[in-house]
Steps between C-alpha positions, in 0.01 A plus 500: 500500500241512225412163346481617140845663508686203647288252304599685183864473601471120529250446217758298307514247787121475506482462121773234502315307771186497286692404185675212680172347632548613860201523729494847658348503848578853615613825341452774760678735737590344834680731737733709285548241224318349206419138576493265203409150617488233232540134418734410215489174302872429551829628640605653166192723494551596864859599425389697192262704718776573751741598221243734349439665838876531562545680166241758609636554853798292620420560868121445475453816707126515439417139405419184686502216245370171640511223241433134571517201264173329402590221259132445421506824299572451129853584398516788255542416136808676372462673167707709265399753241564518129469799269343410167707577188397517135430155358403345833197278549374335816612165356851630432528659846383176665747297293789729598414549868300193599670248273188411301284723279192300592526645852391846378168469696711525819615844386139599438405386853791697650383823332126529571499878469664493156410171330156342471555202272716374214358773275637776722730732309844582637708797391870586519561666834231303685637358825374150574532290814667167425408237760762273647371150425 
């Protein structure tokens, strides 16, 4: 079995592991299966990885997923997204979603590719990450 083909099939599991602060130890073909060996920060993340893999292939015919818990890993920070509408400002978005307009710098920090500082311009249709504080 070719690594790139089966790795592509399970890329969502690999991406989820990275997004959820897992430590990936192995991603390679072992025998006839793709081995993904990782440490997850908690049981919820471990279960999320298994659920993601099950959605791709319920019988795991070509996957060996070995996930252990390492509570020393930082738990992932859950976020949500918000689509900017006309009349929005970072202050207004922070007030509505974080409970205090003065927390708008947290939105800036959560969007490093889009926002630089409090002078950054937002436009209707922009999708911003809203941190869960």
